[in-house]
N, C-alpha and C positions, 0 to 999 in steps of 0.2 A: 073272800078277798076283803082285803084291808085296802083302805083310802091311804095316800100315798100325799108328802109334804115336802115340799124343800126349805132345809132350815139355814142353809149355808152358800152362800155364790163367793165365785173368786176367780179371775181373770189377769193376764196379763196385755199390756198393751200390744195390737198389731203394727208389727211393722216388719221390716228386714231385721233378723235380729242376727248378725252377721259371727256375733264372739258369743251367745248363748246357743248351747247344746239342746237337743230335745230333751233330754232328763233334766236341765234345768229350768226350761218354759213348763214341764210337768211338775215339778217340786213348788215353783212358785203359783200357779194356779192352785194345786192343789191343797198348800197350807194355808192357802188365804181363804178358801173353802171351809177347811176344818175352823181354824180361828173364828172365823164370822158364825160357826155352828157353835163355837166354844166345846169343841171335843178334840181328844188326840187321837183316836182310832174309831177305825170302822171293820163292818162284817166282811166288805167285798169294795173291792176297785174294779171299775170296767172304762177302760180306756178307747175312745173311739179315732179312729187313724185310717188315714187310706193309703200315705206314702214312704211311711218308715222306713219298709225294707228295701226301695226302690230307690229312693231317693238319700236316705240317711245310712243305707245300709245296718240298719237296727228292727230286728223283729223281736219279740216276745217284751212288749211297750209295759205288759201289765206287770210281769217279774220285773222288769226293771224300775216302775215307777213306784212299788211297794218297798222294793229294797231300798233306791235312793231317796225316799220320803221317810222311812225308819218305821215302815209297817209292818216288819216282819213275814211272818207266812202268811198275811191272810191274802185270800181267794181275789185272784185277780187276772184280766183277760182281758186281749183286745179284741175291739170290734170291728167290723169294716162292713161298710156299706156305699163304698163310696164317697161321695160329697156329703151323704147323710148320715156318715158314720155317728158324729157327734149324737145326734138324734136317734140315731140305733142304741148307741149306748146307754144314753137315759132311759130310754125304754126297757134294756133290759135290767137296769138297776130298778125301775119301778116294777118289773114284774117279782124281783125277787123280793121288794118289798113287800109288795102287795099280796105275795103268797104265803108270807112269813119266813121264808128260807133265809132272811137276813132281815134286821132291826137298822141298822144304820149303812147304806151305800154312798159310796165317793163316784160319781159319773164323772168322767175327764175327756176331754177333747184337746186332743194336739196334733200339728202339724209344721213342719220344718222345709219348706217349699224352696229356699232362696240359697243352697248350697250348691245347688246344679244350675248349669246355663239353662238359657231358654228351650233351647232344643230340647234337651234332657228331660225338664220338667213339663214341656207339652207332651213330649210322648207317655211321660207317665202318667199324666190326666188322662189320655187318651184310652188306659187301661178300664176307664168306665164307660168306655163303649162297646161294643161287640167287635172282638178282637178280630176273628175271621171276616166278618161281613162287613165293619165299619173301617178300624183302627186298621186292620190290614190291607185294607184298600187306599191308605195314605189319607182319610179324611181326619183332620184334627177337632178336639172338642169344639172350639171356637168354631169351624168350620160348619160341625151339625146345627148349633145352635143360628148360626148365619142362613142356612138352611132353612130352618124353623120363622126366623123371622122374614126371609125372603115371603115365603110361602103366606105368611101371616097378610104380609103388605098386599100380594097379589089377592087374597081372597075378598079382605074387607075394604080394601082401597087407602089405607092409611100410609102415609109418607114416612121416611124416617126421621123426618125434624119433628114430628107428633110425638116420639117416643123421648124428648129430651126432660121432661119434667119428672121423668123416674129419676133420673141421672142429677138432675138440679135439686130435687128434693130431697136425695140421700146426703147431697154434700152439705145442704143446708143444714140438716139435721147432725151431719157428723163434725162440725162446728163445736159442737158444746159436749162432745164426746172426747176426754182426753185420753180414751185408749183406742182411739181411732187412727187407723192408717193417714188419713186426710183430712185435715180440719180445716179445709178452704173451700169456699164456695165455689162454684162454677155457675157461669151464665148458658142461656140457650144459644146463643152466639158462639161460645167455646166448643158447647157440644157439634153445634154443626158444621166448626172447623177443624175437627178432631180429625187424624187420619184414619184411614179403614183399615183394620187388621184380617175381617175375612167378608165381604159386602153383603148385606149391608152394614154389619156389627163395625162399629168405630171403636177408637179407644175409650170414649166414654160411653160405651154401652156397656163394657166388661169390666168386672170386680180384677183385683191387682193379685199378684203371685206376692203370699207374704208368710210371715210365720206368727203362732202365738199358742194360746193354751187358754183354755179357761175351765170351770169345773163347779158343780153342784153339789151338795150332801143331801139326800131322802134320809125319811124317817117315816115310820107311822104317822098318819095325821093325828089318830086320836092322843098321841100326846105331844105332838110339834110345838102345841104354846108351852109347854113345859119346858121345851130345850131353846126356843127361840122366840123373841118378842113380837118378830113379825115373820111368821111362815106364810107361805104360798102353796095352798095345795094345786093337784095334778088333778085335774076334774077329768081329763079324759087322755090316752095313750092311743094313738091309731095308726094303721101301715096300710098303705096302697101301691099294690105291685101293676105294672105293665112288661109288653115284651120289651126286653135288653136293648134291638137295633130298633131305630125310629120306621125304617122301612116295615117293621113286622106289625106295628100298630094300624090299626082299622081307620083312626085318623089321629093323624100325627100333633094337632092341635088342639086337640079334648084334654088333654093332660090328665088321663083318665085316672091315672094314682093319684095325684091331686083330688081330683073329686071324690074318690072311694075314701081315702083317709081323710079327709074334711069332712065329707058327711058320717063317716062313722064317729068322728068325733063329739059333732054335733048332737049325735044318738045318743052317746056315752055321757055328754054334760048336759044334754037335754035345753041344749040353746039353737037359736039359729044366729045367721051371719048377724042379723043388724044387732044380736046382743051384745056383738065385741065390743070393745073400747077400742082395741087397737090390732093390726096384725103383723108379726114378724116374719115377711117372705122369705122366698130364696132369690134376693136378685142379683142372682152372678151376672146374668145377662138384662136388659132391660125388658127383652121379647117374654122372658121367664116371669118378671112382674106380672106384665099383662095376663100371661095363660092360667098365673096364679090366681088372681084376683077373679078370673070367668071360674075358672074349674072349682074354685071354692065358696061361690056363690054370691061374690060381691058385685060381679056385673054380667050381664050377657053375652053370650056367642060373639066376639069380634068387637065388645064396647070396652073392653078393660082400658085401653088407650084413653077412651073419653075419660075415666076417671084421673088421670092423671092431668089431661089437658085441662078438666074442670077445676083443678085444685083440690080434688077430694081426697086425695092421698096426703094432703099436708098434716101438720100436728094441730091444725084447727078445721081440717076437715072430715068428711064424714067417716072415712076408713082410712085413719091414720097406719103408715106403712113407715117402715126401717126408721122408726122413732130415733135411734141413737147411731143412723149412718148407713145402716144395712151393712149388706154385703160389699157396695160400691164403693162407700166412703170408710167405713170400719176396719173394711178387709175381709177377705174369703181365703183363712189358713182350714184349707178342706173341711178335712178331720176335724175341726174343732169348732165350725161354723153355728152347728146344731146347737150347741152348748154356750156359744156366746149368746145366739138368740133367747137361749132360756134366761140368761143372765140379767140380758136387758129387761127383759120381760118382768123378772122378778124385782128389776131396780123401778120399774115402772108400776108395779102392784104395791111396793113399800113407799111409794111416795116420795121414791130417791134419785128421780130422773134429773134432777138439777133444773135447767133452762127449758129442757125438753119435755118435762114433766105433764102428762097429759092429767087435767083436773079428773077428782074422782075416780080414777081407773080401777077397775074393778076385775073385768075379764079380758085376758088377752090369749092371742093365738099365734104359736110358730109353727111352722114348716118348712120343712129341710128337705131338700130334693139331691136325690143319688143319682148321678150319670145326667142322662139327659131326658130325666122323668121315669127310670124302671122304676126306682124306689123311692117313696114320699112317704115321711113320717110328720103329722101333725100332733102336736101338743096345745091342749086349753088349761088355761093357768087361772087360779082365781085366788087374791087376797084375800087370807084370812083375819086382817086386822079388823 
């Protein structure tokens, strides 16, 4: 198997793109990545997306992407793993290059979520849960996370206000990200005053509904330097799985798929959590940020919130997270999120993260969660400069 590197990145701003269709979002991100890689074509395109059929009425995104981008009869498929679809597309592309079946691959994530009303979008997102035993009983995706948060608070004695710094930190970092949906700070007081969506999940515990696309170009690491002045090596790509329904898991608060994928990634990359310079975690909800930190080995069980309280998750902290705003401030266009995380990690490793740049960043980890934790994909990236 060959080592794989990222040689090009592209992204659109995350927003409510009322006048921009899903094909145009793919075009903008895809062509930006190709331009950054200084190439005009690839051997394959893999598109991460969750909701195009349900919301946009458009399947066959692979065919649409290569057609609209002028890539002719290039092999192309849509890859779906709920909210982890972006990372799944990256993993498929990584395997294609590593195996030698392709030399250049475009991994692209896209989602258009704002063309339907809240009721329709909420119903579509619920498809990431168990249709018969969860969604079919009327529970929404937000409510599932509310149940997890409620249980976490009960088990470990935390209060709702203790989670504030996850959201406050994300928004502070989003201020300096020109592609973030929210580029303004919030306070702990604003967090406490925010209306409840599904108790105890408040408005500022949750990421927004939005649109966006991001893309990366993959190539064999052996000649990545010949193609790019600042390639980034994929040190590890790993997947963890858990039962789809939360009630089917032995321990709903263990986030077992995150533990599995993170520890597989550590083994593949031959690193430990303390070796990483930053962690782009899946903070779709503040409770998921806490559970991810614990499952990935940065905190003991029940202690993930303490990292936020102690300021350890800031850019100056021991475990910087959401360095460009994360899902909370940058936004969470679900099928694109996993690629946005990787694009932002590449910016850090290239030294191009602007005011949010971490000094001497060399190793970063991204983690993309599908559903309430059924599919979790972790990547470890290393700058080759």
